[in-house]
N, C-alpha and C positions, 0 to 999 in steps of 0.2 A: 494544464493540471494533469498530474499523474494519478490515476485512479486504480486502487487495488483494494479488494475486500479481504479481510483477515478473519477467519473462523478457526479457533484453536480449542482443542480439548485435551491438553496435556502434551508432554514431550517438548524437546528443544529443537528449534528450527530457526531459519533466517531466510528472508527474502530481500533481494537486492534490485534496485532500479538505478542504473548509472546513466548520467547525462553528460555528454561532451559537447562543448560549444567552442567553435573556432571563429576568430575575428579576421575576416579577409579584407577589412577596410583599412584606411590609413589614419584612423584616429581611435582613441580609447573608447570602448563601449562598456556600459553598465547594464547587466541583465539580472532580472529577478527570477529565481527558480522557486516554484511552489509545489510541494507534494500534497497528496490527499488520499487518505485511507479511511474507509468506514469500518468500525470495530464491532465485533460480535463477542469474541472470547468465550465461545460456547459451542455446543454441537450444532452442525449445520442444519440438521432436521428440526431442532428446536427453534432456530432462527427463522426457518422457512414457515413453520406453523404459526408462530407468534412473534414477528420481528420487532414490533414496538415494545412488547413486554420484555423480550429477551435483552434488549439494549439498556433497560432501565437500571441494571445492576452493575454497570461499569463506572469506575472512578478513575480519574486521570490526575496526573501531577507533572510538574516540570522540575527537573533537577539539573544543576550545573555541573554535576559530576561528568568528567570526561569531555568537557567543553559544552555540555548542554544537551539534553534529550527529553523526550516525552515518555512517561511511563503510564501504564494503565493496568488495572486489575479488575477482575469480576468478583463482586462481593458474594460470598458463599451463602446460599439459602438453607443449607443443612450442614452439620458437622462432617458428614462423610463425603460431601461434594468436593472434588479435586480443585486445587487452586489453578488459576490461569493468569499469567503475567505477560505483558508485551512492552516493548520499547521501540521508539522510532527516533532515528538520529541521522545526521548527515556527516559525511566525511569528505573533506576537501583540503588540498594544500593551500589554496588561496584563502586569505582571511576575508571576513565579511566586509563589503565596501560601504555598508550603510551604518545604521546605529545599532547593529547587532541582529542576531537571528530573531525572527518572529515565529509565533506558534498559535495554533488554534485547536480546541478539542470539542467545540460545540458546532454540530452540523448546521443548526439553524442560523448561527452567527455567520458561518462561512457562506452559506447560500443566500440568505436573505429571504424575506417572506415571499411566498409564491414563485420562487425561482428554482432553477435546476443548475446542474454543472455547466450547462451551455452559457448561462448568463449570471454566474455566481457573483454576489456582491463583492466578495473578497478579491475577485479578479478585475475589478474596475480600476481604471487609472487612478493612482493615488490612494487606493484603499489599503488599509493596514489590518493585520490580524490582531485579535483582541488580547492575546497573551494571557488568557484565563484558563483555569483548570478546575477540577472538582467533580462533583456528581452532576452529570448532564443527562437529559432524556434521550439524546441521540448523539452518541460520542463519535468523534473522528480523530485521526492524527493528521495534522497539517503543519509542515515546517516551511519557512521561507528564508532564503538567503539572497542577498544582492552581491553579485560578483563583478569585478572590474577586469576586463580583458584587454590586454595591450594589442596594438596593431600587429597583425601577423601571428598572434599568439592563440592559445587555446587553453581551456580549463575543463577539468572533469570533476563532477560532484556526484557522490554516491549516496543514495538514500537507502538506509537499512531499516528493515522491520524485523525485530528479533523476538521470539516467544520462548517461554520456559515455564515450568510448573511451579516455580517459586521466585520470590524477589532476589534471594541470594544467588541462585543459579543464573538468573537473568543478568545481574550486574557483573557476574564473572564472565559472561559471554561478551559483554559490551566492549571490554578492553581490546578484543580481537578485531573490532570493526571500525576503529577511529582513524586508522592511517590509510593512506592511499594504496598501499600494497595489499590491503585486505581484499580489494576488488580482484586483483590479479590472482590471489590465492583461491578465491571463490570460483573464478572462471576456470582455472586449471583443474580444481577438484570436480566441478560440475562436468567438464569435458571428459575427464577420466572415468567418472562414474557412468556417464552415458555410454561410453565405449564398452565398458565391462558389461552393462546390461544388454546392449545390442548384440554383443558377441554371445552372451548366454542364451538369448532368444533366437539366435541365428537370423537376425534381421539386418538388412543393409541400410545405410544411411538414407538412401533415396526412398526406400520402403517406409522407414520411420517417419519421414516428412509427409508422405501420403497418408499414413495412419493418423497423424496429428490433424491434418486438414479435414479428414472424414470424422474424427472423433469430436472435435470442438463443437459442431452444431448439435451433436447428440447430448453433450454434457451441459452446454450453455445455450439458452434460447437465442435464436438469431432471426430477426424479422425477415431477412432475405429468403429464408426457407419456409416461411409461414404460408399456408394455403390462403387463397382469397376468402374474404369474409362470407361471400355467398356459398362457396363450396363447404365451408365449415358449418354454416347453418343447414345446408341440405343434408350433410352427414349426421347432424344432431337430431334431425326430425324423423318422423316415422318413415319406414322403408316402404316404397311402393312396389307393387307386383308381388 
């Protein structure tokens, strides 16, 4: 399961996860690839304060435009609230080896009652995604494709998550991400932008890698760096002496 959280408050952007699978065996293999993204489509601070309430205003739909994709928007609660739209799609040269792409937009259906991503119902052998959309209490983006890989061959599948401030702008962006060359373009542009930024900041590549390793635990909670429970309790209690 590829997990990514999307929180958008306007602007156009795209996120890419690319998976390459090689078959080193001597017979044809069929592999199922499944993506998973939890949707917010609102300010990160609002989601952190009231996550359940924030997600109640997201609506999802499936469109066959461009080969099929999931769309989502956040219903505005006030006329002056900005629109937020997102799309999730996959791009691959290889056609689907099953009965067609599957999709899911309901987190409860994907996980199952009392389960987590570690033992999600949707990932059990033979489980299928429900192919349902609409207004859901806890929305997600999930796409599944079965690919057939010949002996000695390899296939690459790109999962795109694209966001924009309107449906029209979103659909205009989609056309750029359906072919395999879109990944190569995105990789080249990302590398070029990174080099320009590093040069502007006078930072070497090795230093940038160190900064990333140090910054990640500050921005995202990591249990590896959490103090023992007894130390936290001592720190929260009255100070002695």
